[in-house]
N, C-alpha and C positions, 0 to 999 in steps of 0.2 A: 644548791642541789637539794637540801632538806629545808630550806627556808629558815626562819628564825626559830631555832630550837628553844629559845628562852622566852618566847612571847607570853607564855603563861606562868613563868617562874614566880615563885613566892617572894623572892628577894629582888628588890629594886636597885640595890647598890651595884654600880657598875664594877667596882673593884671585886666585890664578892662574886658577881657573875663571871668575871674574868677568871677567878680561881676555879670556878666550876668548869668553865670551858677548858682550862688547863688540864683538868683531870680527864675530860673526854678526849682531848687531843692526845694526851699521853697514852691512853688506851688504844686509840686508833693507830698512833705511831708504832707502838709495840706490836700490834697485830700486823702492820704493814712490813715491819722489819723482821718479823719472825721471832721476836724476843718473847717467846711464849712457852710455858710448860703448864701442865694440868693444874698445879697449885696457883700459878699466876692467873690462869683463866678464872678460877673461882674467886680470887681477889678482885679481878676486873669486874666480874659479875656483881660483886658486893658494891664496888664503887659506882657502877652504872645504875644499880638499883637505888642507891642513895640519891643519885642525880634525878632519877625519875620521881622520887618522893617529893622533891621540891619543884616538881612540874617542869623539868627540862624534858623536851621531847626527844628521848633517846631510845624509843622502842625499837628502831631499826638496829641499833647497836646491841640492845638486850637480846634481840632475836638472833643476831649473828653469834654472840657469845654463847647463847643457849645451844645453837646448832654445833658449835665447836666443842662445847662441853659434852654433848651427847656422843660426838665422834670419839672424844677422849675416853668416855665411859666404855664405848665399844672396843677401843684399842686395849683398855685395861682388862676387859673381859676376855678378849682374845689372848692376851698375854697370860692371864690366869689359866685359861684352858690349855695353852701350850705347856705351861709348867706342870699342870695336872697330868697331861699326856706323858711328859718326860718322867714324872714320878711314878706313874702307873707302869710305864715300860721298865723302869729300874726294879720296881717291886716284882713285876712279872719275871724278870731275868733272875732275880734272887730266889724267888719261889721255885723256878725251874731248876736252878742249881741245887737247891735244898732237896727237892724231890729226887733228882739224879743221885745225889750223895746218899740219901736214905736207901734208895733202891740198890745202890752199889754195896752198901753195908749189909743189907738183907741177903743179897745173893752171894756175898763172899763168906758169910757166916755159915752157910750150909755146906 
């Protein structure tokens, strides 16, 4: 499908190349099985970047992880906005109660 991803690899040792392939396979396996959280995506990106530095052709995997990471960033931002909305609503309710209480005190003192 992707040809020989190790054709330009700096390392010629077959055993070392096999260990590099194990890392790539582990990342792909985790992605396929859904064994992924945002921190593990960042770890996978680090591993795959290291693979690219030794000239393994993993640009396809890097792009996929970058896309997932961006989606995760968007989910985090959405979650943060939802929390901000909840907090704003709670502050608004508390402020409204405070204003009502102050108005009640002002009108009952007269």
